[in-house]
C-alpha positions as CSV (number, residue, x, y, z in Angstrom):
1,X,114.4,51.6,-395.7
2,X,111.3,53.1,-397.1
3,X,109.6,54.2,-393.9
4,X,110.6,57.1,-391.6
5,X,110.2,58.8,-388.3
6,X,110.7,62.5,-388.5
7,X,110.8,64.5,-385.3
8,X,110.3,68.3,-385.0
9,X,110.8,70.4,-382.0
10,X,111.8,73.8,-380.6
11,X,115.3,73.5,-379.2
12,X,115.8,74.7,-375.6
13,X,119.5,74.4,-375.4
14,X,121.9,77.4,-375.2
15,X,124.4,75.6,-377.6
16,X,124.3,72.5,-379.7
17,X,125.9,70.2,-377.2
18,X,122.6,68.8,-375.9
19,X,121.4,68.2,-379.5
20,X,124.6,66.3,-380.3
21,X,124.2,64.2,-377.2
22,X,120.6,63.4,-378.2
23,X,121.7,62.4,-381.7
24,X,124.4,60.1,-380.2
25,X,121.8,58.4,-378.0
26,X,119.3,58.0,-380.9
27,X,122.0,56.6,-383.2
28,X,123.1,54.1,-380.5
29,X,119.6,52.9,-379.7
30,X,118.6,52.5,-383.4
31,X,121.9,50.6,-384.1
32,X,121.6,48.3,-381.1
33,X,118.0,47.4,-382.0
34,X,118.9,47.1,-385.7
35,X,115.8,49.2,-386.4
36,X,117.2,51.4,-389.2
37,X,119.4,54.4,-389.2
38,X,119.6,57.9,-387.8
39,X,120.2,60.2,-390.8
40,X,120.9,63.5,-389.2
41,X,119.2,66.8,-388.4
42,X,118.1,70.0,-390.0
43,X,118.2,73.3,-388.2
44,X,116.3,76.3,-389.5
45,X,118.7,78.8,-391.0
46,X,119.5,81.7,-388.7
47,X,118.1,80.0,-385.7
48,X,118.9,77.0,-383.5
49,X,115.3,76.9,-382.2
50,X,113.6,74.8,-384.9
51,X,115.1,71.3,-385.3
52,X,114.1,68.4,-387.4
53,X,115.6,64.9,-386.9
54,X,115.4,62.2,-389.6
55,X,115.4,58.4,-389.0
56,X,114.7,55.7,-391.5
57,X,114.0,52.0,-391.4
58,X,111.9,49.1,-392.7
59,X,109.2,49.6,-390.1
60,X,108.2,53.0,-388.8
61,X,106.4,51.6,-385.8
62,X,109.4,49.5,-384.7
63,X,111.7,52.4,-385.2
64,X,109.5,54.7,-383.2
65,X,109.2,52.2,-380.4
66,X,113.1,52.3,-380.2
67,X,113.5,56.0,-380.2
68,X,110.5,57.1,-378.1
69,X,112.2,56.3,-374.7
70,X,115.3,58.3,-375.8
71,X,113.2,61.2,-377.0
72,X,111.0,61.1,-373.8
73,X,114.1,61.5,-371.7
74,X,115.6,64.3,-373.7
75,X,116.4,67.6,-371.9
76,X,116.8,69.9,-374.9
77,X,113.0,70.3,-375.6
78,X,109.7,70.2,-373.8
79,X,107.5,69.0,-376.6
80,X,108.0,67.5,-380.0
81,X,106.0,66.0,-382.8
82,X,107.0,62.8,-384.5
83,X,105.7,62.0,-388.0
84,X,105.6,58.3,-388.8
85,X,105.6,57.8,-392.5
86,X,104.8,54.4,-394.0
87,X,106.5,54.5,-397.3
88,X,108.7,56.7,-399.5
89,X,108.6,60.5,-399.4
90,X,105.9,61.0,-402.0
91,X,102.4,62.3,-402.3
92,X,99.7,60.2,-400.8
93,X,101.9,58.0,-398.5
94,X,100.1,57.2,-395.3
95,X,101.5,59.0,-392.2
96,X,100.4,60.3,-388.9
97,X,101.7,62.5,-386.1
98,X,102.4,61.6,-382.5
99,X,103.1,64.3,-379.8
100,X,106.0,63.6,-377.5
101,X,106.6,65.2,-374.1
102,X,110.1,65.2,-372.7
C-alpha cells in the first residue's frame, strides 16, 4: 500500500455528521472494490473547516477511480483537491493534484 489519495477541502457542514457519512461511504466503496483502505481524517485544530482525508492502496489511479464518484456526490464541500501520490511519503515521489467539484 505504497500509493495514496489525499483529499483536502473546506468543510461546509454545521457539525461533523456529514463528514462521518462521507467517510462511511468512502470506506464502503474502497472495501467493495478492494482498492485499498480508508485511513481516516485530519481536521485543523481549532476549526472544523479544513479537512484532509487519507486513503492508501497499491494503485493510486484505481483508488481515485473508486472514490471520485463518492466525492463528487458529497454535500459537505463545494470544491476539493485530491493529491495522487505514486509511492511512499518521501521526497521526490511523483504526485499530482486533481480538482474535485461536488
